[in-house]
N, CA, C, O and the ligand as a Tripos MOL2 file, in Angstrom:
@<TRIPOS>MOLECULE
protein
  217   215    55     0     0
PROTEIN
NO_CHARGES

@<TRIPOS>ATOM
      1 N         136.4010 -121.1460  -78.8170 N.3       1 MET1
      2 CA        137.4700 -121.9430  -78.2320 C.3       1 MET1
      3 C         137.1390 -122.2530  -76.7670 C.2       1 MET1
      4 O         137.4130 -121.4650  -75.8620 O.2       1 MET1
      5 N         136.5650 -123.3850  -76.5810 N.am      2 THR2
      6 CA        136.2060 -123.7340  -75.2080 C.3       2 THR2
      7 C         136.6910 -125.1380  -74.8810 C.2       2 THR2
      8 O         136.6290 -126.0530  -75.7020 O.2       2 THR2
      9 N         137.1550 -125.2690  -73.7030 N.am      3 VAL3
     10 CA        137.4900 -126.5940  -73.2000 C.3       3 VAL3
     11 C         136.2520 -127.1480  -72.5190 C.2       3 VAL3
     12 O         135.7440 -126.5850  -71.5490 O.2       3 VAL3
     13 N         135.7880 -128.2490  -73.0460 N.am      4 GLU4
     14 CA        134.5630 -128.7990  -72.4870 C.3       4 GLU4
     15 C         134.8850 -129.7260  -71.3120 C.2       4 GLU4
     16 O         135.5500 -130.7510  -71.4580 O.2       4 GLU4
     17 N         134.4000 -129.3340  -70.1780 N.am      5 THR5
     18 CA        134.5750 -130.1670  -68.9980 C.3       5 THR5
     19 C         133.2870 -130.9150  -68.7280 C.2       5 THR5
     20 O         132.2050 -130.3300  -68.6960 O.2       5 THR5
     21 N         133.4170 -132.1910  -68.5370 N.am      6 ARG6
     22 CA        132.2220 -132.9690  -68.2020 C.3       6 ARG6
     23 C         132.1990 -133.2550  -66.7160 C.2       6 ARG6
     24 O         133.2300 -133.4080  -66.0600 O.2       6 ARG6
     25 N         130.9900 -133.3190  -66.2190 N.am      7 TYR7
     26 CA        130.8290 -133.5440  -64.7930 C.3       7 TYR7
     27 C         129.9490 -134.7560  -64.5460 C.2       7 TYR7
     28 O         129.0420 -135.0720  -65.3160 O.2       7 TYR7
     29 N         130.2500 -135.4100  -63.4580 N.am      8 ARG8
     30 CA        129.3460 -136.4410  -62.9860 C.3       8 ARG8
     31 C         128.4730 -135.7990  -61.9260 C.2       8 ARG8
     32 O         128.9590 -135.2420  -60.9420 O.2       8 ARG8
     33 N         127.1890 -135.8900  -62.1500 N.am      9 VAL9
     34 CA        126.2410 -135.2140  -61.2620 C.3       9 VAL9
     35 C         125.3830 -136.2650  -60.5720 C.2       9 VAL9
     36 O         124.7420 -137.0950  -61.2160 O.2       9 VAL9
     37 N         125.3870 -136.2050  -59.2720 N.am     10 ILE10
     38 CA        124.5480 -137.1260  -58.5080 C.3      10 ILE10
     39 C         123.4400 -136.3240  -57.8570 C.2      10 ILE10
     40 O         123.6940 -135.4270  -57.0540 O.2      10 ILE10
     41 N         122.2180 -136.6530  -58.2070 N.am     11 VAL11
     42 CA        121.0540 -135.9550  -57.6600 C.3      11 VAL11
     43 C         120.3320 -136.9030  -56.7270 C.2      11 VAL11
     44 O         119.9640 -138.0160  -57.1040 O.2      11 VAL11
     45 N         120.1390 -136.4480  -55.5210 N.am     12 ARG12
     46 CA        119.3980 -137.2610  -54.5560 C.3      12 ARG12
     47 C         118.1410 -136.5200  -54.1470 C.2      12 ARG12
     48 O         118.1490 -135.3130  -53.9050 O.2      12 ARG12
     49 N         117.0650 -137.2810  -54.0790 N.am     13 CYS13
     50 CA        115.7930 -136.7090  -53.6590 C.3      13 CYS13
     51 C         115.5100 -137.1390  -52.2240 C.2      13 CYS13
     52 O         115.2820 -138.3200  -51.9610 O.2      13 CYS13
     53 N         115.5230 -136.1890  -51.2990 N.am     14 PRO14
     54 CA        115.2610 -136.5470  -49.8940 C.3      14 PRO14
     55 C         113.7890 -136.8940  -49.6530 C.2      14 PRO14
     56 O         113.4570 -137.4850  -48.6250 O.2      14 PRO14
     57 N         112.9270 -136.5410  -50.5680 N.am     15 ASN15
     58 CA        111.5020 -136.8250  -50.3820 C.3      15 ASN15
     59 C         111.1950 -138.3200  -50.5100 C.2      15 ASN15
     60 O         110.4770 -138.8860  -49.6860 O.2      15 ASN15
     61 N         111.7480 -138.9520  -51.5530 N.am     16 CYS16
     62 CA        111.4260 -140.3550  -51.7860 C.3      16 CYS16
     63 C         112.6680 -141.2370  -51.7600 C.2      16 CYS16
     64 O         112.5500 -142.4600  -51.8350 O.2      16 CYS16
     65 N         113.8590 -140.6450  -51.6540 N.am     17 GLY17
     66 CA        115.0830 -141.4280  -51.5560 C.3      17 GLY17
     67 C         115.6450 -141.8620  -52.8900 C.2      17 GLY17
     68 O         116.6150 -142.6180  -52.9240 O.2      17 GLY17
     69 N         115.0720 -141.4110  -53.9870 N.am     18 GLU18
     70 CA        115.5650 -141.7700  -55.3240 C.3      18 GLU18
     71 C         116.9070 -141.1030  -55.5830 C.2      18 GLU18
     72 O         117.1810 -140.0130  -55.0820 O.2      18 GLU18
     73 N         117.7390 -141.7740  -56.3740 N.am     19 LYS19
     74 CA        119.0700 -141.2610  -56.6790 C.3      19 LYS19
     75 C         119.3080 -141.3480  -58.1760 C.2      19 LYS19
     76 O         119.0060 -142.3630  -58.8040 O.2      19 LYS19
     77 N         119.8470 -140.2870  -58.7390 N.am     20 TYR20
     78 CA        120.1090 -140.2500  -60.1720 C.3      20 TYR20
     79 C         121.5720 -139.9320  -60.4100 C.2      20 TYR20
     80 O         122.1330 -139.0330  -59.7840 O.2      20 TYR20
     81 N         122.1820 -140.6700  -61.3110 N.am     21 ILE21
     82 CA        123.5530 -140.3470  -61.6970 C.3      21 ILE21
     83 C         123.5210 -139.8910  -63.1460 C.2      21 ILE21
     84 O         123.1130 -140.6280  -64.0440 O.2      21 ILE21
     85 N         123.9620 -138.6550  -63.3480 N.am     22 LEU22
     86 CA        123.8280 -138.0170  -64.6480 C.3      22 LEU22
     87 C         125.1800 -137.4960  -65.1230 C.2      22 LEU22
     88 O         126.1370 -137.3820  -64.3570 O.2      22 LEU22
     89 N         125.2200 -137.1860  -66.4060 N.am     23 ARG23
     90 CA        126.3600 -136.4920  -66.9680 C.3      23 ARG23
     91 C         125.9560 -135.0490  -67.2080 C.2      23 ARG23
     92 O         124.8730 -134.7720  -67.7230 O.2      23 ARG23
     93 N         126.8380 -134.1350  -66.8300 N.am     24 GLY24
     94 CA        126.5380 -132.7330  -67.0560 C.3      24 GLY24
     95 C         127.6930 -132.0250  -67.7160 C.2      24 GLY24
     96 O         128.8270 -132.5040  -67.7090 O.2      24 GLY24
     97 N         127.3890 -130.8760  -68.2860 N.am     25 ARG25
     98 CA        128.4580 -130.0270  -68.8340 C.3      25 ARG25
     99 C         127.9820 -128.5850  -68.7750 C.2      25 ARG25
    100 O         126.7930 -128.3180  -68.6060 O.2      25 ARG25
    101 N         128.9070 -127.6740  -68.9140 N.am     26 ASN26
    102 CA        128.5580 -126.2660  -68.8650 C.3      26 ASN26
    103 C         128.0450 -125.8060  -70.2200 C.2      26 ASN26
    104 O         128.6290 -126.1300  -71.2540 O.2      26 ASN26
    105 N         126.9680 -125.0610  -70.2120 N.am     27 ASN27
    106 CA        126.4640 -124.4920  -71.4610 C.3      27 ASN27
    107 C         127.1450 -123.1460  -71.7250 C.2      27 ASN27
    108 O         128.0690 -122.7570  -71.0100 O.2      27 ASN27
    109 N         126.6760 -122.4390  -72.7640 N.am     28 GLU28
    110 CA        127.3260 -121.1860  -73.1680 C.3      28 GLU28
    111 C         127.3210 -120.1500  -72.0600 C.2      28 GLU28
    112 O         128.1980 -119.2900  -71.9920 O.2      28 GLU28
    113 N         126.3180 -120.2430  -71.1910 N.am     29 LYS29
    114 CA        126.2240 -119.2590  -70.1180 C.3      29 LYS29
    115 C         127.0320 -119.6670  -68.8910 C.2      29 LYS29
    116 O         127.0660 -118.9580  -67.8860 O.2      29 LYS29
    117 N         127.6810 -120.8260  -68.9950 N.am     30 GLY30
    118 CA        128.4710 -121.2900  -67.8640 C.3      30 GLY30
    119 C         127.6470 -122.0050  -66.8100 C.2      30 GLY30
    120 O         128.1350 -122.3180  -65.7240 O.2      30 GLY30
    121 N         126.3890 -122.2600  -67.1490 N.am     31 GLU31
    122 CA        125.5470 -122.9740  -66.1990 C.3      31 GLU31
    123 C         125.6690 -124.4740  -66.4300 C.2      31 GLU31
    124 O         125.8580 -124.9310  -67.5570 O.2      31 GLU31
    125 N         125.5590 -125.2080  -65.3730 N.am     32 LEU32
    126 CA        125.6500 -126.6460  -65.4810 C.3      32 LEU32
    127 C         124.3550 -127.2240  -66.0560 C.2      32 LEU32
    128 O         123.2580 -126.9690  -65.5590 O.2      32 LEU32
    129 N         124.5230 -128.0040  -67.1080 N.am     33 GLU33
    130 CA        123.3910 -128.5980  -67.7950 C.3      33 GLU33
    131 C         123.4130 -130.1000  -67.6300 C.2      33 GLU33
    132 O         124.3890 -130.7580  -67.9930 O.2      33 GLU33
    133 N         122.3450 -130.6420  -67.0850 N.am     34 THR34
    134 CA        122.3000 -132.0910  -66.8900 C.3      34 THR34
    135 C         121.1270 -132.7250  -67.6040 C.2      34 THR34
    136 O         121.1270 -133.9300  -67.8560 O.2      34 THR34
    137 N         120.1280 -131.9260  -67.9320 N.am     35 GLY35
    138 CA        118.9140 -132.4660  -68.5200 C.3      35 GLY35
    139 C         117.9410 -132.9680  -67.4780 C.2      35 GLY35
    140 O         116.8390 -133.4140  -67.8000 O.2      35 GLY35
    141 N         118.3630 -132.8920  -66.2130 N.am     36 PHE36
    142 CA        117.4810 -133.3530  -65.1490 C.3      36 PHE36
    143 C         116.3590 -132.3520  -64.9370 C.2      36 PHE36
    144 O         116.6060 -131.1520  -64.8110 O.2      36 PHE36
    145 N         115.1370 -132.8380  -64.9000 N.am     37 LYS37
    146 CA        114.0010 -131.9390  -64.7260 C.3      37 LYS37
    147 C         113.4060 -132.0670  -63.3340 C.2      37 LYS37
    148 O         113.3300 -131.0960  -62.5810 O.2      37 LYS37
    149 N         112.9930 -133.2560  -63.0120 N.am     38 GLN38
    150 CA        112.4060 -133.4650  -61.6930 C.3      38 GLN38
    151 C         112.4550 -134.9350  -61.3340 C.2      38 GLN38
    152 O         112.6900 -135.7950  -62.1820 O.2      38 GLN38
    153 N         112.2290 -135.2030  -60.0630 N.am     39 CYS39
    154 CA        112.2320 -136.5740  -59.5900 C.3      39 CYS39
    155 C         110.9240 -137.2730  -60.0030 C.2      39 CYS39
    156 O         109.9410 -136.6170  -60.3500 O.2      39 CYS39
    157 N         110.9330 -138.5850  -59.9590 N.am     40 VAL40
    158 CA        109.7140 -139.3360  -60.3030 C.3      40 VAL40
    159 C         108.5600 -139.0020  -59.3600 C.2      40 VAL40
    160 O         107.3950 -139.1490  -59.7280 O.2      40 VAL40
    161 N         108.8780 -138.5570  -58.1560 N.am     41 CYS41
    162 CA        107.8310 -138.2270  -57.2020 C.3      41 CYS41
    163 C         107.2820 -136.8130  -57.4110 C.2      41 CYS41
    164 O         106.3820 -136.3780  -56.6930 O.2      41 CYS41
    165 N         107.8320 -136.1000  -58.4020 N.am     42 GLY42
    166 CA        107.3290 -134.7730  -58.6990 C.3      42 GLY42
    167 C         108.1360 -133.6630  -58.0460 C.2      42 GLY42
    168 O         107.9230 -132.4820  -58.3200 O.2      42 GLY42
    169 N         109.0550 -134.0460  -57.1880 N.am     43 ASN43
    170 CA        109.8880 -133.0540  -56.5210 C.3      43 ASN43
    171 C         110.9110 -132.4690  -57.4920 C.2      43 ASN43
    172 O         111.6480 -133.2140  -58.1380 O.2      43 ASN43
    173 N         110.9590 -131.1550  -57.5960 N.am     44 GLU44
    174 CA        111.9550 -130.5400  -58.4670 C.3      44 GLU44
    175 C         112.7210 -129.4210  -57.7850 C.2      44 GLU44
    176 O         113.5850 -128.7960  -58.3990 O.2      44 GLU44
    177 N         112.4180 -129.1660  -56.5370 N.am     45 THR45
    178 CA        113.1010 -128.0560  -55.8600 C.3      45 THR45
    179 C         113.9420 -128.5230  -54.6930 C.2      45 THR45
    180 O         115.0160 -127.9730  -54.4510 O.2      45 THR45
    181 N         113.4790 -129.5270  -53.9620 N.am     46 ASN46
    182 CA        114.1960 -129.9810  -52.7770 C.3      46 ASN46
    183 C         115.0960 -131.1580  -53.1310 C.2      46 ASN46
    184 O         114.7610 -132.3120  -52.8620 O.2      46 ASN46
    185 N         116.2500 -130.8520  -53.7420 N.am     47 LEU47
    186 CA        117.1390 -131.8970  -54.2180 C.3      47 LEU47
    187 C         118.5430 -131.6620  -53.7040 C.2      47 LEU47
    188 O         118.9680 -130.5180  -53.5410 O.2      47 LEU47
    189 N         119.2630 -132.7410  -53.4490 N.am     48 ARG48
    190 CA        120.6740 -132.6400  -53.0800 C.3      48 ARG48
    191 C         121.4930 -132.9910  -54.3010 C.2      48 ARG48
    192 O         121.3730 -134.0930  -54.8380 O.2      48 ARG48
    193 N         122.3160 -132.0750  -54.7400 N.am     49 ILE49
    194 CA        123.0700 -132.2710  -55.9610 C.3      49 ILE49
    195 C         124.5650 -132.2350  -55.6840 C.2      49 ILE49
    196 O         125.0840 -131.2750  -55.1150 O.2      49 ILE49
    197 N         125.2420 -133.2920  -56.0930 N.am     50 ASP50
    198 CA        126.6950 -133.3830  -55.9530 C.3      50 ASP50
    199 C         127.3200 -133.3550  -57.3360 C.2      50 ASP50
    200 O         126.9310 -134.1330  -58.2080 O.2      50 ASP50
    201 N         128.2770 -132.4740  -57.5440 N.am     51 VAL51
    202 CA        128.9230 -132.3630  -58.8400 C.3      51 VAL51
    203 C         130.4000 -132.6860  -58.7120 C.2      51 VAL51
    204 O         131.1050 -132.0940  -57.8950 O.2      51 VAL51
    205 N         130.8680 -133.6330  -59.5280 N.am     52 THR52
    206 CA        132.2750 -134.0050  -59.5090 C.3      52 THR52
    207 C         132.8220 -133.9350  -60.9360 C.2      52 THR52
    208 O         132.2450 -134.5460  -61.8340 O.2      52 THR52
    209 N         133.9000 -133.2210  -61.1670 N.am     53 PRO53
    210 CA        134.5030 -133.2120  -62.5170 C.3      53 PRO53
    211 C         135.0250 -134.5910  -62.8550 C.2      53 PRO53
    212 O         135.5440 -135.2990  -61.9920 O.2      53 PRO53
    213 N         134.8830 -134.9780  -64.1350 N.am     54 GLU54
    214 CA        135.3500 -136.2970  -64.5480 C.3      54 GLU54
    215 C         136.7820 -136.2290  -65.0290 C.2      54 GLU54
    216 O         137.3510 -137.2480  -65.4210 O.2      54 GLU54
    217 ZN        111.6250 -138.0170  -55.2590 Zn       55 ZN55
@<TRIPOS>BOND
     1     1     2 1
     2     2     3 1
     3     3     4 2
     4     3     5 am
     5     5     6 1
     6     6     7 1
     7     7     8 2
     8     7     9 am
     9     9    10 1
    10    10    11 1
    11    11    12 2
    12    11    13 am
    13    13    14 1
    14    14    15 1
    15    15    16 2
    16    15    17 am
    17    17    18 1
    18    18    19 1
    19    19    20 2
    20    19    21 am
    21    21    22 1
    22    22    23 1
    23    23    24 2
    24    23    25 am
    25    25    26 1
    26    26    27 1
    27    27    28 2
    28    27    29 am
    29    29    30 1
    30    30    31 1
    31    31    32 2
    32    31    33 am
    33    33    34 1
    34    34    35 1
    35    35    36 2
    36    35    37 am
    37    37    38 1
    38    38    39 1
    39    39    40 2
    40    39    41 am
    41    41    42 1
    42    42    43 1
    43    43    44 2
    44    43    45 am
    45    45    46 1
    46    46    47 1
    47    47    48 2
    48    47    49 am
    49    49    50 1
    50    50    51 1
    51    51    52 2
    52    51    53 am
    53    53    54 1
    54    54    55 1
    55    55    56 2
    56    55    57 am
    57    57    58 1
    58    58    59 1
    59    59    60 2
    60    59    61 am
    61    61    62 1
    62    62    63 1
    63    63    64 2
    64    63    65 am
    65    65    66 1
    66    66    67 1
    67    67    68 2
    68    67    69 am
    69    69    70 1
    70    70    71 1
    71    71    72 2
    72    71    73 am
    73    73    74 1
    74    74    75 1
    75    75    76 2
    76    75    77 am
    77    77    78 1
    78    78    79 1
    79    79    80 2
    80    79    81 am
    81    81    82 1
    82    82    83 1
    83    83    84 2
    84    83    85 am
    85    85    86 1
    86    86    87 1
    87    87    88 2
    88    87    89 am
    89    89    90 1
    90    90    91 1
    91    91    92 2
    92    91    93 am
    93    93    94 1
    94    94    95 1
    95    95    96 2
    96    95    97 am
    97    97    98 1
    98    98    99 1
    99    99   100 2
   100    99   101 am
   101   101   102 1
   102   102   103 1
   103   103   104 2
   104   103   105 am
   105   105   106 1
   106   106   107 1
   107   107   108 2
   108   107   109 am
   109   109   110 1
   110   110   111 1
   111   111   112 2
   112   111   113 am
   113   113   114 1
   114   114   115 1
   115   115   116 2
   116   115   117 am
   117   117   118 1
   118   118   119 1
   119   119   120 2
   120   119   121 am
   121   121   122 1
   122   122   123 1
   123   123   124 2
   124   123   125 am
   125   125   126 1
   126   126   127 1
   127   127   128 2
   128   127   129 am
   129   129   130 1
   130   130   131 1
   131   131   132 2
   132   131   133 am
   133   133   134 1
   134   134   135 1
   135   135   136 2
   136   135   137 am
   137   137   138 1
   138   138   139 1
   139   139   140 2
   140   139   141 am
   141   141   142 1
   142   142   143 1
   143   143   144 2
   144   143   145 am
   145   145   146 1
   146   146   147 1
   147   147   148 2
   148   147   149 am
   149   149   150 1
   150   150   151 1
   151   151   152 2
   152   151   153 am
   153   153   154 1
   154   154   155 1
   155   155   156 2
   156   155   157 am
   157   157   158 1
   158   158   159 1
   159   159   160 2
   160   159   161 am
   161   161   162 1
   162   162   163 1
   163   163   164 2
   164   163   165 am
   165   165   166 1
   166   166   167 1
   167   167   168 2
   168   167   169 am
   169   169   170 1
   170   170   171 1
   171   171   172 2
   172   171   173 am
   173   173   174 1
   174   174   175 1
   175   175   176 2
   176   175   177 am
   177   177   178 1
   178   178   179 1
   179   179   180 2
   180   179   181 am
   181   181   182 1
   182   182   183 1
   183   183   184 2
   184   183   185 am
   185   185   186 1
   186   186   187 1
   187   187   188 2
   188   187   189 am
   189   189   190 1
   190   190   191 1
   191   191   192 2
   192   191   193 am
   193   193   194 1
   194   194   195 1
   195   195   196 2
   196   195   197 am
   197   197   198 1
   198   198   199 1
   199   199   200 2
   200   199   201 am
   201   201   202 1
   202   202   203 1
   203   203   204 2
   204   203   205 am
   205   205   206 1
   206   206   207 1
   207   207   208 2
   208   207   209 am
   209   209   210 1
   210   210   211 1
   211   211   212 2
   212   211   213 am
   213   213   214 1
   214   214   215 1
   215   215   216 2
@<TRIPOS>SUBSTRUCTURE
     1 MET1         2 RESIDUE 1 A MET
     2 THR2         6 RESIDUE 1 A THR
     3 VAL3        10 RESIDUE 1 A VAL
     4 GLU4        14 RESIDUE 1 A GLU
     5 THR5        18 RESIDUE 1 A THR
     6 ARG6        22 RESIDUE 1 A ARG
     7 TYR7        26 RESIDUE 1 A TYR
     8 ARG8        30 RESIDUE 1 A ARG
     9 VAL9        34 RESIDUE 1 A VAL
    10 ILE10       38 RESIDUE 1 A ILE
    11 VAL11       42 RESIDUE 1 A VAL
    12 ARG12       46 RESIDUE 1 A ARG
    13 CYS13       50 RESIDUE 1 A CYS
    14 PRO14       54 RESIDUE 1 A PRO
    15 ASN15       58 RESIDUE 1 A ASN
    16 CYS16       62 RESIDUE 1 A CYS
    17 GLY17       66 RESIDUE 1 A GLY
    18 GLU18       70 RESIDUE 1 A GLU
    19 LYS19       74 RESIDUE 1 A LYS
    20 TYR20       78 RESIDUE 1 A TYR
    21 ILE21       82 RESIDUE 1 A ILE
    22 LEU22       86 RESIDUE 1 A LEU
    23 ARG23       90 RESIDUE 1 A ARG
    24 GLY24       94 RESIDUE 1 A GLY
    25 ARG25       98 RESIDUE 1 A ARG
    26 ASN26      102 RESIDUE 1 A ASN
    27 ASN27      106 RESIDUE 1 A ASN
    28 GLU28      110 RESIDUE 1 A GLU
    29 LYS29      114 RESIDUE 1 A LYS
    30 GLY30      118 RESIDUE 1 A GLY
    31 GLU31      122 RESIDUE 1 A GLU
    32 LEU32      126 RESIDUE 1 A LEU
    33 GLU33      130 RESIDUE 1 A GLU
    34 THR34      134 RESIDUE 1 A THR
    35 GLY35      138 RESIDUE 1 A GLY
    36 PHE36      142 RESIDUE 1 A PHE
    37 LYS37      146 RESIDUE 1 A LYS
    38 GLN38      150 RESIDUE 1 A GLN
    39 CYS39      154 RESIDUE 1 A CYS
    40 VAL40      158 RESIDUE 1 A VAL
    41 CYS41      162 RESIDUE 1 A CYS
    42 GLY42      166 RESIDUE 1 A GLY
    43 ASN43      170 RESIDUE 1 A ASN
    44 GLU44      174 RESIDUE 1 A GLU
    45 THR45      178 RESIDUE 1 A THR
    46 ASN46      182 RESIDUE 1 A ASN
    47 LEU47      186 RESIDUE 1 A LEU
    48 ARG48      190 RESIDUE 1 A ARG
    49 ILE49      194 RESIDUE 1 A ILE
    50 ASP50      198 RESIDUE 1 A ASP
    51 VAL51      202 RESIDUE 1 A VAL
    52 THR52      206 RESIDUE 1 A THR
    53 PRO53      210 RESIDUE 1 A PRO
    54 GLU54      214 RESIDUE 1 A GLU
    55 ZN55       217 GROUP 0 **** ****
């Protein structure tokens, strides 16, 4: 019995300036899942992430 909350996730890459708008939701562990892996420039650690409930 879970209420599924969806989130709008905005990921910005300060390295190359790319911006991604994704949909996310919490998985069984309560972690936010977006499917985002890395930026096109290869950056996967230095990211600015904004999460807003929909
Ligand atoms: Zn980038």
